[in-house]
C-alpha positions as CSV (number, residue, x, y, z in Angstrom):
1,M,90.6,107.8,66.4
2,T,90.4,109.8,69.6
3,T,93.4,110.4,71.8
4,P,93.1,108.6,75.1
5,K,92.7,110.8,78.2
6,K,95.8,111.1,80.3
7,V,95.7,110.3,84.0
8,V,98.4,110.7,86.6
9,I,98.0,108.4,89.5
10,G,99.6,108.6,92.9
11,L,101.2,105.2,93.2
12,S,101.9,104.7,96.9
13,G,103.3,101.2,96.8
14,G,100.1,99.8,98.2
15,V,97.6,97.4,96.8
16,D,94.8,100.0,96.4
17,S,96.7,102.4,94.1
18,S,98.2,99.5,92.2
19,V,94.8,98.1,91.3
20,A,93.5,101.6,90.6
21,A,96.4,102.0,88.0
22,L,95.6,98.6,86.5
23,L,91.9,99.4,86.1
24,L,92.6,102.8,84.5
25,K,94.9,101.2,81.9
26,Q,92.2,98.5,81.2
27,Q,89.7,101.3,80.7
28,G,91.9,102.8,78.0
29,Y,93.5,105.8,79.8
30,E,97.1,106.9,79.2
31,V,98.4,106.3,82.7
32,I,101.5,107.9,84.4
33,G,102.5,106.8,87.9
34,L,104.0,109.2,90.4
35,F,105.3,108.4,93.8
36,M,105.2,111.2,96.3
37,K,108.1,111.4,98.6
38,N,106.9,113.6,101.4
39,W,109.0,112.7,104.5
40,H,112.7,112.1,105.1
41,D,113.0,111.7,108.9
42,D,112.9,108.0,109.8
43,S,114.0,108.6,113.4
44,V,110.5,109.0,114.7
45,T,108.9,105.9,113.0
46,I,108.2,102.9,115.3
47,S,108.2,100.2,112.6
48,K,109.5,99.3,109.2
49,E,105.9,98.9,108.0
50,C,105.9,102.1,106.0
51,P,109.4,103.1,105.0
52,W,109.2,105.3,101.9
53,L,112.1,103.6,100.1
54,D,110.4,100.2,100.1
55,D,107.1,101.7,99.1
56,S,108.8,103.6,96.2
57,N,110.4,100.4,95.0
58,D,107.1,98.5,95.1
59,A,105.4,101.3,93.2
60,L,108.2,101.1,90.6
61,I,107.8,97.4,90.2
62,V,104.0,97.8,89.7
63,A,104.5,100.5,87.1
64,E,107.0,98.3,85.2
65,K,104.5,95.4,85.4
66,L,101.8,97.5,84.0
67,G,104.0,99.1,81.4
68,I,103.4,102.7,82.5
69,P,105.9,105.6,83.0
70,F,106.9,106.2,86.6
71,Q,108.9,108.7,88.5
72,T,109.3,109.9,92.2
73,I,108.6,113.4,93.1
74,D,109.8,115.1,96.2
75,L,107.2,117.3,98.0
76,S,108.8,117.1,101.4
77,V,109.3,120.8,101.8
78,A,105.7,121.7,101.1
79,Y,104.5,118.7,103.2
80,K,106.5,120.0,106.2
81,E,105.1,123.5,105.7
82,R,101.5,122.6,105.1
83,I,101.0,119.5,107.2
84,V,103.7,118.9,109.8
85,D,104.1,122.6,110.9
86,Y,100.3,122.9,111.0
87,M,100.2,119.8,113.3
88,F,102.7,121.3,115.7
89,R,100.8,124.6,115.8
90,E,97.5,122.8,116.5
91,Y,98.9,120.5,119.2
92,E,100.6,123.4,120.9
93,R,97.1,125.1,121.1
94,G,95.6,122.0,122.7
95,R,93.8,120.9,119.5
96,T,94.0,117.6,117.7
97,P,94.5,117.9,113.9
98,N,93.8,115.3,111.2
99,P,96.8,115.2,108.9
100,D,95.2,112.7,106.5
101,V,92.4,115.1,105.6
102,L,94.9,118.0,105.2
103,C,97.2,115.8,103.1
104,N,94.4,115.2,100.6
105,R,93.4,118.9,100.5
106,E,96.9,120.4,100.5
107,I,99.1,117.8,98.8
108,K,97.3,115.2,96.7
109,F,94.6,117.4,95.3
110,D,96.5,120.7,95.3
111,L,100.3,120.4,94.6
112,F,100.1,116.9,93.1
113,L,97.1,117.9,91.0
114,K,98.9,121.0,89.7
115,M,102.0,119.0,88.8
116,A,99.7,116.5,86.9
117,V,98.1,119.3,85.0
118,D,101.5,120.6,84.1
119,L,102.3,117.2,82.7
120,G,99.2,117.5,80.4
121,A,97.0,115.3,82.5
122,D,93.2,115.4,82.3
123,Y,92.8,113.7,85.6
124,V,94.5,112.6,88.8
125,A,93.6,109.3,90.3
126,T,94.0,107.8,93.8
127,G,93.3,104.5,95.5
128,H,90.6,105.9,97.8
129,Y,87.5,103.9,98.6
130,C,85.0,106.5,97.5
131,R,83.0,107.3,94.3
132,K,82.3,110.4,92.2
133,E,79.2,111.2,90.2
134,S,78.2,114.3,88.3
135,E,74.9,115.9,87.4
136,V,73.8,119.0,85.6
137,S,72.3,121.8,87.7
138,R,69.3,123.9,86.6
139,D,71.6,126.6,85.3
140,G,73.4,124.1,83.1
141,A,76.6,123.8,85.3
142,T,78.1,120.4,86.1
143,L,77.9,119.5,89.8
144,Y,80.3,116.8,91.2
145,R,79.1,114.5,94.0
146,L,81.5,112.8,96.4
147,L,79.9,109.5,97.4
148,A,80.8,106.8,100.0
149,G,82.7,103.8,98.7
150,K,80.8,100.6,98.0
151,D,82.8,98.8,100.7
152,R,81.3,100.5,103.8
153,N,84.0,99.0,106.0
154,K,86.7,100.8,104.0
155,D,84.8,104.0,102.9
156,Q,87.3,106.8,102.8
157,S,85.1,109.7,101.8
158,Y,85.7,111.3,105.2
159,F,89.4,111.8,104.3
160,L,88.3,113.8,101.2
161,C,85.8,116.0,103.0
162,Q,87.7,119.2,102.2
163,L,87.8,118.8,98.4
164,N,86.1,121.4,96.2
165,Q,84.3,121.2,92.9
166,E,87.3,122.0,90.9
167,Q,89.4,119.3,92.6
168,L,86.6,116.7,92.2
169,S,86.2,117.6,88.5
170,R,89.8,116.3,88.0
171,A,89.6,113.3,90.3
172,L,89.1,109.6,89.5
173,F,88.6,106.9,92.1
174,P,88.8,103.6,90.2
175,I,88.3,101.2,93.1
176,G,85.4,103.0,94.7
177,E,82.9,100.4,93.4
178,L,84.9,97.5,94.7
179,E,85.2,95.6,98.0
180,K,88.7,95.4,99.6
181,S,88.6,91.6,99.0
182,E,87.9,92.2,95.3
183,V,90.9,94.6,95.1
184,R,93.3,92.0,96.5
185,Q,91.8,89.3,94.3
186,I,92.4,91.5,91.2
187,A,96.0,92.2,92.3
188,A,96.6,88.5,92.8
189,Q,95.2,87.6,89.4
190,H,97.5,90.0,87.7
191,N,100.6,89.0,89.8
192,L,101.1,92.5,91.3
193,I,103.7,92.5,94.0
194,T,101.4,94.4,96.3
195,A,98.6,91.8,96.3
196,D,99.2,90.6,99.9
197,K,100.9,93.8,101.2
198,K,99.6,95.0,104.5
199,D,97.7,98.3,104.5
200,S,99.9,101.2,105.8
201,Q,99.0,102.7,109.1
202,G,99.8,105.9,110.9
203,L,100.2,109.5,109.6
204,C,99.8,110.2,105.9
205,F,103.2,109.6,104.2
206,I,105.0,109.4,107.5
207,G,103.9,106.0,108.8
208,K,103.5,104.8,112.3
209,V,105.1,107.2,114.8
210,R,105.4,107.6,118.5
211,L,103.3,110.8,118.6
212,P,104.9,112.3,121.8
213,E,108.4,111.7,120.3
214,F,107.3,113.2,117.0
215,L,105.8,116.2,118.7
216,Q,108.9,116.6,121.0
217,Q,110.8,117.7,117.9
218,Q,109.2,121.1,118.5
219,L,107.1,120.9,121.6
220,Q,109.2,120.5,124.7
221,P,108.2,118.1,127.5
222,R,106.7,119.8,130.5
223,E,105.7,117.9,133.6
224,G,102.2,118.5,134.9
225,R,99.2,117.2,136.9
226,I,96.7,114.5,136.0
227,V,93.5,115.3,137.8
228,E,90.5,112.9,138.0
229,I,87.1,114.7,137.8
230,P,84.2,112.8,139.4
231,A,80.9,112.3,137.6
232,T,79.3,114.6,140.3
233,A,81.3,117.7,139.1
234,P,79.2,120.9,139.1
235,F,79.4,121.4,135.3
236,Y,77.4,118.2,134.7
237,H,74.6,119.3,137.0
238,R,73.9,122.8,135.9
239,P,70.3,123.8,136.0
240,L,68.8,123.7,132.5
241,P,68.1,127.4,131.5
242,R,65.1,128.6,129.6
243,F,66.1,129.2,126.0
244,S,64.7,132.2,124.2
245,N,65.8,130.8,120.8
246,R,67.4,127.9,119.1
247,R,70.8,129.6,119.0
248,E,70.9,129.8,122.8
249,E,69.9,126.2,123.1
250,L,72.7,125.0,120.8
251,A,75.3,127.3,122.4
252,Y,74.4,125.6,125.7
253,Y,74.6,122.0,124.4
254,S,77.9,122.7,122.5
255,E,79.6,124.3,125.5
256,K,82.9,122.6,126.4
257,P,83.1,121.5,130.1
258,T,85.3,123.7,132.3
259,Y,87.0,122.4,135.4
260,A,89.0,123.8,138.3
261,P,91.9,121.7,139.6
262,D,90.3,121.5,143.1
263,E,87.2,119.9,141.7
264,G,89.1,116.6,141.5
265,R,92.0,114.7,142.9
266,D,95.6,114.4,141.6
267,V,96.1,110.8,140.3
268,G,99.4,111.1,138.4
269,R,101.9,113.2,136.4
270,H,102.3,113.7,132.7
271,Q,105.0,115.1,130.4
272,G,103.0,117.7,128.5
273,A,99.2,118.4,128.1
274,H,99.8,119.1,124.4
275,Y,100.6,115.4,123.8
276,F,97.1,114.2,124.8
277,T,93.7,114.4,123.2
278,I,90.1,114.0,124.4
279,G,89.0,110.4,124.6
280,Q,92.6,109.1,125.0
281,R,93.1,106.2,127.3
282,K,96.6,104.9,126.6
283,G,99.7,106.8,127.8
284,L,98.3,108.1,131.0
285,D,100.1,105.4,133.1
286,V,97.7,105.7,136.0
287,G,96.4,102.6,137.7
288,G,94.4,101.7,140.8
289,T,91.0,103.0,139.6
290,P,87.9,100.7,139.4
291,E,87.5,101.7,135.7
292,P,90.1,103.0,133.2
293,L,90.7,106.7,133.1
294,F,90.0,108.7,129.9
295,V,91.1,112.2,129.0
296,I,88.1,114.4,129.2
297,Q,89.8,117.8,128.8
298,T,93.3,119.2,128.4
299,D,94.4,122.6,129.7
300,V,97.6,123.5,127.8
301,R,97.9,126.9,129.4
302,N,98.1,125.5,132.9
303,N,99.5,122.1,131.7
304,I,96.7,120.0,133.4
305,I,95.1,116.9,132.0
306,Y,91.6,116.3,133.3
307,T,90.4,112.6,133.3
308,G,87.3,110.7,134.2
309,Q,86.6,107.0,135.0
310,G,85.0,104.8,132.4
311,K,83.6,105.2,128.8
312,S,80.3,106.6,130.2
313,H,81.8,109.5,132.2
314,P,79.7,112.6,131.4
315,G,82.8,114.6,130.6
316,L,83.3,112.6,127.4
317,Y,79.9,113.5,125.9
318,R,78.4,116.5,124.2
319,R,75.3,116.8,122.1
320,A,76.4,119.6,119.7
321,L,79.5,121.2,118.3
322,F,80.3,124.4,116.5
323,V,82.2,125.2,113.3
324,A,83.3,128.8,112.6
325,D,82.7,130.3,109.2
326,Q,86.5,130.4,108.4
327,E,86.7,126.6,109.0
328,L,83.4,125.8,107.2
329,H,83.6,124.0,103.8
330,W,80.9,122.9,101.4
331,V,81.8,120.2,98.9
332,R,78.5,121.1,97.3
333,P,78.3,125.0,97.5
334,D,74.8,124.9,96.0
335,L,73.6,123.2,99.2
336,A,75.3,125.7,101.6
337,L,73.0,127.1,104.3
338,S,72.2,130.7,105.0
339,P,71.8,132.1,108.5
340,D,68.7,130.7,110.3
341,E,68.5,127.8,107.8
342,S,68.7,124.2,109.0
343,L,69.2,120.8,107.4
344,E,68.8,117.3,108.6
345,V,71.9,115.2,107.8
346,R,74.0,112.3,109.0
347,A,77.4,113.2,110.3
348,R,80.6,111.7,111.7
349,I,83.4,113.3,113.8
350,R,86.1,110.7,113.0
351,Y,87.0,108.2,110.4
352,R,85.1,104.8,110.6
353,Q,82.5,106.2,113.0
354,E,79.0,105.1,112.1
355,L,77.1,108.0,110.6
356,Q,74.9,109.8,113.2
357,A,71.6,111.6,112.8
358,A,72.1,115.3,113.2
359,T,70.7,118.7,112.3
360,L,72.8,121.5,110.9
361,Y,71.9,125.0,112.0
362,K,73.5,128.0,110.4
363,I,74.0,131.3,112.3
364,E,76.0,134.4,111.5
365,G,79.6,133.4,112.1
366,G,79.3,129.7,111.8
367,L,77.3,126.5,112.0
368,Y,76.1,124.2,114.7
369,V,75.9,120.4,114.3
370,D,73.3,119.2,116.7
371,F,73.3,115.4,117.1
372,Q,70.3,113.3,117.9
373,Q,72.4,111.4,120.5
374,P,75.3,112.9,122.6
375,Q,78.7,112.1,121.0
376,S,81.8,110.8,122.7
377,A,85.1,112.7,122.5
378,I,84.2,115.6,120.3
379,T,87.6,117.0,119.8
380,E,88.8,120.5,118.8
381,G,90.8,120.5,115.6
382,Q,89.2,117.3,114.2
383,F,86.9,117.4,111.2
384,V,83.2,116.8,111.3
385,A,81.7,115.8,107.9
386,W,78.0,115.6,107.0
387,Y,76.2,113.6,104.4
388,L,72.9,113.5,102.6
389,G,72.3,109.8,101.9
390,E,75.6,108.5,100.7
391,E,76.9,111.9,99.5
392,L,79.3,113.9,101.5
393,I,78.2,117.5,101.1
394,G,80.3,119.5,103.6
395,S,82.7,119.5,106.5
396,G,84.4,121.8,109.0
397,V,87.0,121.9,111.8
398,I,85.5,121.5,115.2
399,A,85.9,124.6,117.4
């Protein structure tokens, strides 16, 4: 008789991880539930939708129902250092980080994984809507493939775009083959307390926050100008140069717009350029324009927010973006490109965005992602992820 494999699952107090734990137990694994307490400060939350204490209690009730060991672990110090402090640094630079992607890379599949291994676990499991497959390479090594979840409306592979082969080798995603409705149905059939619980929203492990208030803990308010840039601005009407090579062409199409304050008109005031992100509409508090204003650029050095009218404003769109080598990550290192190599893929620059046809082009120092169609609100600090078919093969931080 073989000893069952041991799995430590991150029980979040939600329906997805609850059903994931149930399925693992049904499949014969020895399951241990751990709740990660990563945040203490409730003063910046805007609702009681995701308080950690209620979630912890729900996770405990589920564990007792399933008859699995359970404990709460406090990772708040590491979470602050690796996620929250990083967020502050990025916003201060005028970039927009993605804490959920970082949380998976730095917390769930690093610290949490190491703790699970210390407990003698063979795997860690989460309630992500994604799938994992493996195949044997020509040299006999096992390659792990990160695939989109079956429920395309809930596919969360993007949030795992920074995982590596070692992390994937230890990961299980029990609900990846299910639709969300099936997950809730299974929870109801087994009388799990989380069956009808709303999905949590907001920052990973923090919940819904008023972002300016959250950032004001370290980034002080500073009044500045809101400038509206017309669609006739010189940058949008530059003469198209003759390109001597592909690299010059991609550098041109990935160039971020630059503006001078006198190119537009002052339409309002703000309390800090570092609180805003490209594509943002809410929070500007500027009225009286025929179409809504959108943030098209932030200048944190001079504390100016540049805006444009309407979703079709040219300042919102770029055809290409760049990822520097130090921010480039291949989930499948065997598919990594060498300089001057290219690859046709489908890519997204934010969660839930429809995958877009694009070409990767590698140069010395980084990689260009050249989209077939210009993309709205390409934002520094966010992650771009690229796929072959339904497999996520790589990602990077947008420069």
